[in-house]
Gaussian input, Z-matrix of N, CA and C with variables (Angstrom, degrees):
# hf/3-21g

backbone

0 1
 N
 C     1     B1
 C     2     B2     1     A1
 N     3     B3     2     A2     1     D1
 C     4     B4     3     A3     2     D2
 C     5     B5     4     A4     3     D3
 N     6     B6     5     A5     4     D4
 C     7     B7     6     A6     5     D5
 C     8     B8     7     A7     6     D6
 N     9     B9     8     A8     7     D7
 C    10    B10     9     A9     8     D8
 C    11    B11    10    A10     9     D9
 N    12    B12    11    A11    10    D10
 C    13    B13    12    A12    11    D11
 C    14    B14    13    A13    12    D12
 N    15    B15    14    A14    13    D13
 C    16    B16    15    A15    14    D14
 C    17    B17    16    A16    15    D15
 N    18    B18    17    A17    16    D16
 C    19    B19    18    A18    17    D17
 C    20    B20    19    A19    18    D18
 N    21    B21    20    A20    19    D19
 C    22    B22    21    A21    20    D20
 C    23    B23    22    A22    21    D21
 N    24    B24    23    A23    22    D22
 C    25    B25    24    A24    23    D23
 C    26    B26    25    A25    24    D24
 N    27    B27    26    A26    25    D25
 C    28    B28    27    A27    26    D26
 C    29    B29    28    A28    27    D27
 N    30    B30    29    A29    28    D28
 C    31    B31    30    A30    29    D29
 C    32    B32    31    A31    30    D30
 N    33    B33    32    A32    31    D31
 C    34    B34    33    A33    32    D32
 C    35    B35    34    A34    33    D33
 N    36    B36    35    A35    34    D34
 C    37    B37    36    A36    35    D35
 C    38    B38    37    A37    36    D36
 N    39    B39    38    A38    37    D37
 C    40    B40    39    A39    38    D38
 C    41    B41    40    A40    39    D39
 N    42    B42    41    A41    40    D40
 C    43    B43    42    A42    41    D41
 C    44    B44    43    A43    42    D42
 N    45    B45    44    A44    43    D43
 C    46    B46    45    A45    44    D44
 C    47    B47    46    A46    45    D45
 N    48    B48    47    A47    46    D46
 C    49    B49    48    A48    47    D47
 C    50    B50    49    A49    48    D48
 N    51    B51    50    A50    49    D49
 C    52    B52    51    A51    50    D50
 C    53    B53    52    A52    51    D51
 N    54    B54    53    A53    52    D52
 C    55    B55    54    A54    53    D53
 C    56    B56    55    A55    54    D54
 N    57    B57    56    A56    55    D55
 C    58    B58    57    A57    56    D56
 C    59    B59    58    A58    57    D57
 N    60    B60    59    A59    58    D58
 C    61    B61    60    A60    59    D59
 C    62    B62    61    A61    60    D60
 N    63    B63    62    A62    61    D61
 C    64    B64    63    A63    62    D62
 C    65    B65    64    A64    63    D63
 N    66    B66    65    A65    64    D64
 C    67    B67    66    A66    65    D65
 C    68    B68    67    A67    66    D66
 N    69    B69    68    A68    67    D67
 C    70    B70    69    A69    68    D68
 C    71    B71    70    A70    69    D69
 N    72    B72    71    A71    70    D70
 C    73    B73    72    A72    71    D71
 C    74    B74    73    A73    72    D72
 N    75    B75    74    A74    73    D73
 C    76    B76    75    A75    74    D74
 C    77    B77    76    A76    75    D75
 N    78    B78    77    A77    76    D76
 C    79    B79    78    A78    77    D77
 C    80    B80    79    A79    78    D78
 N    81    B81    80    A80    79    D79
 C    82    B82    81    A81    80    D80
 C    83    B83    82    A82    81    D81
 N    84    B84    83    A83    82    D82
 C    85    B85    84    A84    83    D83
 C    86    B86    85    A85    84    D84
 N    87    B87    86    A86    85    D85
 C    88    B88    87    A87    86    D86
 C    89    B89    88    A88    87    D87
 N    90    B90    89    A89    88    D88
 C    91    B91    90    A90    89    D89
 C    92    B92    91    A91    90    D90
 N    93    B93    92    A92    91    D91
 C    94    B94    93    A93    92    D92
 C    95    B95    94    A94    93    D93
 N    96    B96    95    A95    94    D94
 C    97    B97    96    A96    95    D95
 C    98    B98    97    A97    96    D96
 N    99    B99    98    A98    97    D97
 C   100   B100    99    A99    98    D98
 C   101   B101   100   A100    99    D99
 N   102   B102   101   A101   100   D100
 C   103   B103   102   A102   101   D101
 C   104   B104   103   A103   102   D102
 N   105   B105   104   A104   103   D103
 C   106   B106   105   A105   104   D104
 C   107   B107   106   A106   105   D105
 N   108   B108   107   A107   106   D106
 C   109   B109   108   A108   107   D107
 C   110   B110   109   A109   108   D108
 N   111   B111   110   A110   109   D109
 C   112   B112   111   A111   110   D110
 C   113   B113   112   A112   111   D111
 N   114   B114   113   A113   112   D112
 C   115   B115   114   A114   113   D113
 C   116   B116   115   A115   114   D114
 N   117   B117   116   A116   115   D115
 C   118   B118   117   A117   116   D116
 C   119   B119   118   A118   117   D117
 N   120   B120   119   A119   118   D118
 C   121   B121   120   A120   119   D119
 C   122   B122   121   A121   120   D120
 N   123   B123   122   A122   121   D121
 C   124   B124   123   A123   122   D122
 C   125   B125   124   A124   123   D123
 N   126   B126   125   A125   124   D124
 C   127   B127   126   A126   125   D125
 C   128   B128   127   A127   126   D126
 N   129   B129   128   A128   127   D127
 C   130   B130   129   A129   128   D128
 C   131   B131   130   A130   129   D129
 N   132   B132   131   A131   130   D130
 C   133   B133   132   A132   131   D131
 C   134   B134   133   A133   132   D132
 N   135   B135   134   A134   133   D133
 C   136   B136   135   A135   134   D134
 C   137   B137   136   A136   135   D135
 N   138   B138   137   A137   136   D136
 C   139   B139   138   A138   137   D137
 C   140   B140   139   A139   138   D138
 N   141   B141   140   A140   139   D139
 C   142   B142   141   A141   140   D140
 C   143   B143   142   A142   141   D141
 N   144   B144   143   A143   142   D142
 C   145   B145   144   A144   143   D143
 C   146   B146   145   A145   144   D144
 N   147   B147   146   A146   145   D145
 C   148   B148   147   A147   146   D146
 C   149   B149   148   A148   147   D147
 N   150   B150   149   A149   148   D148
 C   151   B151   150   A150   149   D149
 C   152   B152   151   A151   150   D150
 N   153   B153   152   A152   151   D151
 C   154   B154   153   A153   152   D152
 C   155   B155   154   A154   153   D153
 N   156   B156   155   A155   154   D154
 C   157   B157   156   A156   155   D155
 C   158   B158   157   A157   156   D156
 N   159   B159   158   A158   157   D157
 C   160   B160   159   A159   158   D158
 C   161   B161   160   A160   159   D159
 N   162   B162   161   A161   160   D160
 C   163   B163   162   A162   161   D161
 C   164   B164   163   A163   162   D162
 N   165   B165   164   A164   163   D163
 C   166   B166   165   A165   164   D164
 C   167   B167   166   A166   165   D165
 N   168   B168   167   A167   166   D166
 C   169   B169   168   A168   167   D167
 C   170   B170   169   A169   168   D168
 N   171   B171   170   A170   169   D169
 C   172   B172   171   A171   170   D170
 C   173   B173   172   A172   171   D171
 N   174   B174   173   A173   172   D172
 C   175   B175   174   A174   173   D173
 C   176   B176   175   A175   174   D174
 N   177   B177   176   A176   175   D175
 C   178   B178   177   A177   176   D176
 C   179   B179   178   A178   177   D177
 N   180   B180   179   A179   178   D178
 C   181   B181   180   A180   179   D179
 C   182   B182   181   A181   180   D180
 N   183   B183   182   A182   181   D181
 C   184   B184   183   A183   182   D182
 C   185   B185   184   A184   183   D183
 N   186   B186   185   A185   184   D184
 C   187   B187   186   A186   185   D185
 C   188   B188   187   A187   186   D186
 N   189   B189   188   A188   187   D187
 C   190   B190   189   A189   188   D188
 C   191   B191   190   A190   189   D189
 N   192   B192   191   A191   190   D190
 C   193   B193   192   A192   191   D191
 C   194   B194   193   A193   192   D192
 N   195   B195   194   A194   193   D193
 C   196   B196   195   A195   194   D194
 C   197   B197   196   A196   195   D195
 N   198   B198   197   A197   196   D196
 C   199   B199   198   A198   197   D197
 C   200   B200   199   A199   198   D198
 N   201   B201   200   A200   199   D199
 C   202   B202   201   A201   200   D200
 C   203   B203   202   A202   201   D201
 N   204   B204   203   A203   202   D202
 C   205   B205   204   A204   203   D203
 C   206   B206   205   A205   204   D204
 N   207   B207   206   A206   205   D205
 C   208   B208   207   A207   206   D206
 C   209   B209   208   A208   207   D207
 N   210   B210   209   A209   208   D208
 C   211   B211   210   A210   209   D209
 C   212   B212   211   A211   210   D210
 N   213   B213   212   A212   211   D211
 C   214   B214   213   A213   212   D212
 C   215   B215   214   A214   213   D213
 N   216   B216   215   A215   214   D214
 C   217   B217   216   A216   215   D215
 C   218   B218   217   A217   216   D216
 N   219   B219   218   A218   217   D217
 C   220   B220   219   A219   218   D218
 C   221   B221   220   A220   219   D219
 N   222   B222   221   A221   220   D220
 C   223   B223   222   A222   221   D221
 C   224   B224   223   A223   222   D222
 N   225   B225   224   A224   223   D223
 C   226   B226   225   A225   224   D224
 C   227   B227   226   A226   225   D225
 N   228   B228   227   A227   226   D226
 C   229   B229   228   A228   227   D227
 C   230   B230   229   A229   228   D228
 N   231   B231   230   A230   229   D229
 C   232   B232   231   A231   230   D230
 C   233   B233   232   A232   231   D231
 N   234   B234   233   A233   232   D232
 C   235   B235   234   A234   233   D233
 C   236   B236   235   A235   234   D234
 N   237   B237   236   A236   235   D235
 C   238   B238   237   A237   236   D236
 C   239   B239   238   A238   237   D237
 N   240   B240   239   A239   238   D238
 C   241   B241   240   A240   239   D239
 C   242   B242   241   A241   240   D240
 N   243   B243   242   A242   241   D241
 C   244   B244   243   A243   242   D242
 C   245   B245   244   A244   243   D243
 N   246   B246   245   A245   244   D244
 C   247   B247   246   A246   245   D245
 C   248   B248   247   A247   246   D246
 N   249   B249   248   A248   247   D247
 C   250   B250   249   A249   248   D248
 C   251   B251   250   A250   249   D249
 N   252   B252   251   A251   250   D250
 C   253   B253   252   A252   251   D251
 C   254   B254   253   A253   252   D252
 N   255   B255   254   A254   253   D253
 C   256   B256   255   A255   254   D254
 C   257   B257   256   A256   255   D255
 N   258   B258   257   A257   256   D256
 C   259   B259   258   A258   257   D257
 C   260   B260   259   A259   258   D258
 N   261   B261   260   A260   259   D259
 C   262   B262   261   A261   260   D260
 C   263   B263   262   A262   261   D261
 N   264   B264   263   A263   262   D262
 C   265   B265   264   A264   263   D263
 C   266   B266   265   A265   264   D264
 N   267   B267   266   A266   265   D265
 C   268   B268   267   A267   266   D266
 C   269   B269   268   A268   267   D267
 N   270   B270   269   A269   268   D268
 C   271   B271   270   A270   269   D269
 C   272   B272   271   A271   270   D270
 N   273   B273   272   A272   271   D271
 C   274   B274   273   A273   272   D272
 C   275   B275   274   A274   273   D273
 N   276   B276   275   A275   274   D274
 C   277   B277   276   A276   275   D275
 C   278   B278   277   A277   276   D276
 N   279   B279   278   A278   277   D277
 C   280   B280   279   A279   278   D278
 C   281   B281   280   A280   279   D279

   B1=1.4174
   B2=1.5233
   B3=1.4574
   B4=1.3323
   B5=1.5816
   B6=1.3183
   B7=1.4270
   B8=1.5975
   B9=1.3070
   B10=1.3570
   B11=1.5706
   B12=1.3665
   B13=1.5137
   B14=1.4954
   B15=1.3563
   B16=1.5094
   B17=1.5794
   B18=1.3809
   B19=1.4221
   B20=1.5374
   B21=1.3366
   B22=1.4420
   B23=1.4683
   B24=1.3880
   B25=1.4955
   B26=1.4747
   B27=1.3893
   B28=1.4737
   B29=1.4570
   B30=1.3736
   B31=1.5192
   B32=1.5509
   B33=1.3139
   B34=1.4788
   B35=1.5048
   B36=1.2727
   B37=1.5299
   B38=1.4975
   B39=1.3602
   B40=1.4218
   B41=1.5334
   B42=1.2154
   B43=1.5636
   B44=1.6114
   B45=1.2760
   B46=1.4291
   B47=1.5479
   B48=1.2672
   B49=1.4554
   B50=1.5418
   B51=1.2877
   B52=1.4931
   B53=1.5449
   B54=1.3191
   B55=1.5221
   B56=1.5613
   B57=1.3193
   B58=1.4211
   B59=1.5291
   B60=1.3232
   B61=1.5399
   B62=1.4425
   B63=1.3102
   B64=1.5020
   B65=1.5177
   B66=1.3937
   B67=1.3621
   B68=1.5534
   B69=1.2633
   B70=1.4198
   B71=1.5443
   B72=1.2966
   B73=1.4584
   B74=1.4673
   B75=1.3216
   B76=1.3877
   B77=1.6019
   B78=1.3275
   B79=1.4624
   B80=1.4616
   B81=1.3003
   B82=1.4835
   B83=1.4551
   B84=1.3682
   B85=1.4273
   B86=1.5859
   B87=1.3531
   B88=1.4898
   B89=1.4601
   B90=1.3158
   B91=1.4507
   B92=1.4871
   B93=1.3895
   B94=1.3794
   B95=1.5346
   B96=1.3108
   B97=1.4799
   B98=1.5791
   B99=1.3068
   B100=1.4759
   B101=1.5082
   B102=1.3973
   B103=1.4690
   B104=1.5371
   B105=1.3136
   B106=1.4892
   B107=1.4591
   B108=1.2492
   B109=1.4512
   B110=1.5584
   B111=1.3789
   B112=1.4576
   B113=1.5218
   B114=1.3959
   B115=1.3959
   B116=1.5477
   B117=1.2716
   B118=1.5743
   B119=1.4690
   B120=1.3873
   B121=1.4851
   B122=1.5306
   B123=1.2501
   B124=1.4731
   B125=1.5341
   B126=1.3183
   B127=1.4813
   B128=1.5479
   B129=1.2372
   B130=1.4251
   B131=1.5814
   B132=1.3369
   B133=1.4434
   B134=1.4980
   B135=1.3324
   B136=1.4422
   B137=1.5689
   B138=1.2751
   B139=1.5304
   B140=1.5710
   B141=1.3195
   B142=1.3990
   B143=1.5225
   B144=1.3808
   B145=1.4509
   B146=1.5276
   B147=1.3258
   B148=1.4743
   B149=1.5064
   B150=1.3698
   B151=1.5050
   B152=1.5865
   B153=1.3138
   B154=1.4876
   B155=1.4943
   B156=1.3799
   B157=1.4782
   B158=1.5397
   B159=1.2973
   B160=1.5155
   B161=1.5517
   B162=1.3273
   B163=1.4808
   B164=1.5248
   B165=1.4613
   B166=1.3735
   B167=1.5290
   B168=1.2946
   B169=1.5365
   B170=1.4893
   B171=1.3611
   B172=1.5239
   B173=1.4600
   B174=1.3415
   B175=1.5118
   B176=1.5766
   B177=1.3367
   B178=1.5255
   B179=1.5279
   B180=1.2650
   B181=1.5797
   B182=1.4882
   B183=1.3231
   B184=1.4321
   B185=1.4670
   B186=1.3280
   B187=1.4470
   B188=1.4990
   B189=1.3882
   B190=1.4402
   B191=1.4033
   B192=1.3376
   B193=1.4555
   B194=1.5205
   B195=1.2714
   B196=1.4360
   B197=1.4815
   B198=1.3371
   B199=1.5299
   B200=1.5267
   B201=1.4131
   B202=1.4149
   B203=1.4847
   B204=1.3385
   B205=1.4680
   B206=1.4665
   B207=1.2682
   B208=1.5149
   B209=1.5076
   B210=1.3724
   B211=1.4346
   B212=1.5411
   B213=1.3209
   B214=1.5460
   B215=1.5611
   B216=1.2751
   B217=1.5090
   B218=1.4043
   B219=1.3365
   B220=1.5022
   B221=1.6102
   B222=1.2948
   B223=1.4515
   B224=1.4562
   B225=1.3229
   B226=1.4816
   B227=1.4705
   B228=1.3199
   B229=1.4397
   B230=1.4982
   B231=1.3629
   B232=1.4142
   B233=1.5948
   B234=1.3557
   B235=1.4992
   B236=1.5258
   B237=1.2734
   B238=1.5594
   B239=1.5347
   B240=1.3483
   B241=1.4052
   B242=1.6254
   B243=1.2879
   B244=1.4982
   B245=1.4754
   B246=1.3092
   B247=1.4901
   B248=1.5053
   B249=1.3578
   B250=1.4106
   B251=1.4863
   B252=1.2838
   B253=1.4773
   B254=1.5649
   B255=1.3508
   B256=1.5107
   B257=1.5406
   B258=1.4133
   B259=1.4057
   B260=1.5757
   B261=1.3932
   B262=1.4662
   B263=1.5502
   B264=1.3196
   B265=1.5074
   B266=1.5253
   B267=1.2244
   B268=1.5538
   B269=1.5134
   B270=1.3406
   B271=1.4494
   B272=1.4784
   B273=1.3841
   B274=1.5176
   B275=1.5266
   B276=1.2603
   B277=1.4902
   B278=1.5574
   B279=1.2593
   B280=1.4572
   B281=1.5071
   A1=106.63
   A2=115.01
   A3=120.22
   A4=117.15
   A5=117.39
   A6=124.93
   A7=105.29
   A8=120.61
   A9=122.13
   A10=112.23
   A11=113.33
   A12=114.42
   A13=110.82
   A14=112.91
   A15=119.64
   A16=106.33
   A17=113.82
   A18=115.62
   A19=113.72
   A20=116.63
   A21=119.38
   A22=110.18
   A23=114.48
   A24=122.89
   A25=108.92
   A26=113.24
   A27=122.00
   A28=106.40
   A29=113.30
   A30=120.42
   A31=107.12
   A32=114.62
   A33=116.85
   A34=113.76
   A35=117.14
   A36=125.22
   A37=107.04
   A38=121.77
   A39=126.32
   A40=114.58
   A41=115.54
   A42=120.96
   A43=110.12
   A44=115.93
   A45=117.58
   A46=116.74
   A47=121.24
   A48=120.82
   A49=107.78
   A50=120.70
   A51=119.43
   A52=112.67
   A53=116.59
   A54=121.30
   A55=106.38
   A56=112.94
   A57=117.59
   A58=109.85
   A59=115.11
   A60=123.25
   A61=107.54
   A62=118.73
   A63=121.67
   A64=112.99
   A65=119.10
   A66=122.63
   A67=111.48
   A68=119.15
   A69=123.19
   A70=110.31
   A71=122.47
   A72=121.17
   A73=115.18
   A74=115.09
   A75=125.59
   A76=107.41
   A77=114.28
   A78=121.19
   A79=110.92
   A80=122.43
   A81=121.70
   A82=112.45
   A83=119.32
   A84=123.72
   A85=112.17
   A86=116.03
   A87=120.04
   A88=111.38
   A89=115.13
   A90=126.87
   A91=105.72
   A92=117.36
   A93=122.57
   A94=112.64
   A95=120.12
   A96=122.52
   A97=101.71
   A98=108.91
   A99=119.30
   A100=112.67
   A101=113.94
   A102=117.83
   A103=113.36
   A104=118.06
   A105=119.50
   A106=112.13
   A107=118.59
   A108=124.29
   A109=113.09
   A110=111.01
   A111=117.61
   A112=110.41
   A113=114.96
   A114=120.82
   A115=109.88
   A116=113.82
   A117=118.80
   A118=112.22
   A119=115.98
   A120=120.86
   A121=108.13
   A122=115.47
   A123=121.20
   A124=114.77
   A125=116.20
   A126=118.39
   A127=108.49
   A128=120.82
   A129=128.58
   A130=111.20
   A131=118.35
   A132=123.03
   A133=111.55
   A134=119.05
   A135=126.60
   A136=109.31
   A137=114.69
   A138=117.44
   A139=104.68
   A140=113.09
   A141=118.51
   A142=109.79
   A143=118.64
   A144=120.99
   A145=108.47
   A146=118.41
   A147=125.92
   A148=107.41
   A149=112.67
   A150=115.69
   A151=104.97
   A152=110.27
   A153=119.72
   A154=106.59
   A155=116.03
   A156=117.41
   A157=110.46
   A158=118.52
   A159=119.13
   A160=111.45
   A161=114.54
   A162=118.81
   A163=114.53
   A164=115.24
   A165=119.23
   A166=113.09
   A167=116.76
   A168=121.90
   A169=109.28
   A170=114.07
   A171=116.40
   A172=110.64
   A173=111.70
   A174=120.57
   A175=103.04
   A176=113.25
   A177=118.28
   A178=107.91
   A179=113.00
   A180=120.15
   A181=105.44
   A182=115.79
   A183=123.80
   A184=114.40
   A185=116.02
   A186=121.51
   A187=111.64
   A188=117.74
   A189=120.88
   A190=108.41
   A191=117.18
   A192=130.86
   A193=111.03
   A194=118.47
   A195=125.43
   A196=110.79
   A197=119.36
   A198=123.52
   A199=105.23
   A200=114.40
   A201=120.48
   A202=113.84
   A203=120.44
   A204=123.31
   A205=110.78
   A206=115.52
   A207=119.48
   A208=108.36
   A209=117.48
   A210=120.74
   A211=110.34
   A212=112.56
   A213=115.55
   A214=105.98
   A215=111.90
   A216=120.69
   A217=113.98
   A218=116.07
   A219=117.62
   A220=105.55
   A221=113.19
   A222=118.78
   A223=110.35
   A224=118.89
   A225=123.19
   A226=109.02
   A227=114.24
   A228=123.83
   A229=108.41
   A230=116.81
   A231=121.01
   A232=117.09
   A233=111.30
   A234=116.35
   A235=112.35
   A236=118.20
   A237=121.93
   A238=113.20
   A239=116.55
   A240=119.31
   A241=106.63
   A242=112.31
   A243=122.21
   A244=115.83
   A245=115.52
   A246=118.51
   A247=108.77
   A248=124.11
   A249=123.64
   A250=115.14
   A251=118.88
   A252=128.87
   A253=110.33
   A254=109.24
   A255=115.71
   A256=111.76
   A257=117.98
   A258=120.14
   A259=112.18
   A260=114.42
   A261=119.87
   A262=110.01
   A263=114.31
   A264=118.23
   A265=110.90
   A266=112.61
   A267=119.83
   A268=107.46
   A269=116.93
   A270=117.98
   A271=109.85
   A272=116.52
   A273=118.88
   A274=108.34
   A275=114.81
   A276=115.03
   A277=110.49
   A278=112.44
   A279=119.74
   A280=109.30
   D1=108.75
   D2=178.90
   D3=-59.50
   D4=142.81
   D5=177.99
   D6=-99.05
   D7=114.36
   D8=-169.81
   D9=-118.18
   D10=125.90
   D11=177.41
   D12=-87.16
   D13=134.96
   D14=172.71
   D15=-96.86
   D16=132.77
   D17=176.83
   D18=-120.56
   D19=-4.73
   D20=177.43
   D21=-151.59
   D22=162.18
   D23=173.13
   D24=-129.20
   D25=169.44
   D26=168.45
   D27=-127.24
   D28=130.34
   D29=169.39
   D30=-125.76
   D31=145.25
   D32=179.02
   D33=-55.28
   D34=-40.44
   D35=-178.63
   D36=-122.66
   D37=88.24
   D38=-172.99
   D39=-53.03
   D40=-30.43
   D41=-173.32
   D42=-76.21
   D43=-18.88
   D44=-179.79
   D45=-82.17
   D46=119.82
   D47=-170.30
   D48=-77.50
   D49=-12.84
   D50=-178.32
   D51=-111.34
   D52=6.22
   D53=-178.51
   D54=-67.23
   D55=147.62
   D56=179.41
   D57=-74.44
   D58=153.46
   D59=176.62
   D60=-84.11
   D61=131.27
   D62=175.40
   D63=-100.73
   D64=-28.03
   D65=-177.42
   D66=-143.71
   D67=150.71
   D68=173.21
   D69=-127.78
   D70=156.17
   D71=-176.03
   D72=-170.48
   D73=178.79
   D74=178.06
   D75=-151.44
   D76=74.14
   D77=-172.59
   D78=-56.23
   D79=147.77
   D80=-3.06
   D81=-90.54
   D82=5.44
   D83=-169.49
   D84=-64.21
   D85=-48.17
   D86=-174.20
   D87=-156.44
   D88=164.62
   D89=175.39
   D90=-160.53
   D91=117.70
   D92=-177.91
   D93=-122.26
   D94=157.37
   D95=177.82
   D96=-75.56
   D97=161.20
   D98=174.05
   D99=-56.10
   D100=-41.46
   D101=179.36
   D102=-66.84
   D103=-32.79
   D104=174.54
   D105=-67.20
   D106=-40.08
   D107=177.09
   D108=-61.20
   D109=-47.85
   D110=176.86
   D111=-56.20
   D112=-48.71
   D113=-173.70
   D114=-63.55
   D115=-35.98
   D116=179.81
   D117=-69.19
   D118=-40.16
   D119=179.52
   D120=-65.24
   D121=-50.89
   D122=-179.52
   D123=-62.32
   D124=-32.95
   D125=176.99
   D126=-83.71
   D127=-2.18
   D128=-178.98
   D129=59.37
   D130=31.94
   D131=177.96
   D132=-84.47
   D133=-24.35
   D134=-176.69
   D135=-143.48
   D136=151.90
   D137=161.91
   D138=-120.45
   D139=146.07
   D140=-175.60
   D141=-124.24
   D142=148.16
   D143=-174.42
   D144=-147.90
   D145=162.84
   D146=164.86
   D147=-120.78
   D148=160.58
   D149=174.84
   D150=-125.88
   D151=135.70
   D152=175.05
   D153=-65.81
   D154=124.04
   D155=-172.25
   D156=-73.49
   D157=-15.11
   D158=178.96
   D159=-92.99
   D160=-49.85
   D161=-175.97
   D162=-89.12
   D163=-21.34
   D164=-173.97
   D165=76.30
   D166=5.04
   D167=-178.61
   D168=-70.57
   D169=136.16
   D170=177.68
   D171=-89.93
   D172=147.90
   D173=177.90
   D174=-133.50
   D175=120.79
   D176=-177.98
   D177=-81.10
   D178=150.98
   D179=-179.37
   D180=-98.67
   D181=133.02
   D182=174.45
   D183=-126.04
   D184=169.24
   D185=174.29
   D186=-97.41
   D187=128.18
   D188=173.61
   D189=-108.47
   D190=132.38
   D191=177.01
   D192=-117.07
   D193=111.88
   D194=175.09
   D195=-113.64
   D196=140.85
   D197=-175.53
   D198=-59.31
   D199=131.14
   D200=173.74
   D201=83.62
   D202=-0.78
   D203=179.50
   D204=-121.52
   D205=153.68
   D206=172.91
   D207=-71.24
   D208=146.76
   D209=179.18
   D210=-62.84
   D211=146.72
   D212=179.71
   D213=-141.52
   D214=167.26
   D215=-179.38
   D216=-99.92
   D217=142.40
   D218=175.34
   D219=-152.41
   D220=159.29
   D221=-177.20
   D222=-96.11
   D223=154.64
   D224=172.63
   D225=-146.67
   D226=144.45
   D227=176.42
   D228=-139.12
   D229=146.60
   D230=-174.87
   D231=45.35
   D232=34.71
   D233=177.23
   D234=78.41
   D235=7.15
   D236=177.18
   D237=-114.56
   D238=128.16
   D239=177.32
   D240=-73.53
   D241=143.76
   D242=174.76
   D243=-147.91
   D244=179.17
   D245=-170.30
   D246=-108.00
   D247=34.19
   D248=179.42
   D249=-61.21
   D250=-27.24
   D251=178.82
   D252=-60.35
   D253=-48.41
   D254=-173.77
   D255=-72.57
   D256=-12.42
   D257=-178.25
   D258=-90.78
   D259=-3.06
   D260=179.61
   D261=-69.36
   D262=155.97
   D263=175.21
   D264=-69.45
   D265=159.20
   D266=173.09
   D267=-63.53
   D268=142.08
   D269=168.16
   D270=-68.11
   D271=154.56
   D272=175.82
   D273=-72.82
   D274=144.37
   D275=176.00
   D276=-79.35
   D277=154.30
   D278=-175.13
   D279=-85.78

């Protein structure tokens, strides 16, 4: 199971802190839709993570499922969910 670092995200409206993520990536190597990443995590075919640029600390990415909502991705470190994913830069457009 490959361990994959995510270095950027795509949101339809980058300025919104609460906008949902549509794509994740690590250019130029790869760029996947949120749904592809969720499916890969749930199938246990890949693990995904981000690194804090200052501390170098790793936060793993997991799937969050809440009743009545579409599944979404969120990072966690030391057993605590956090928003490290939303703080990533926007992926470059193709």
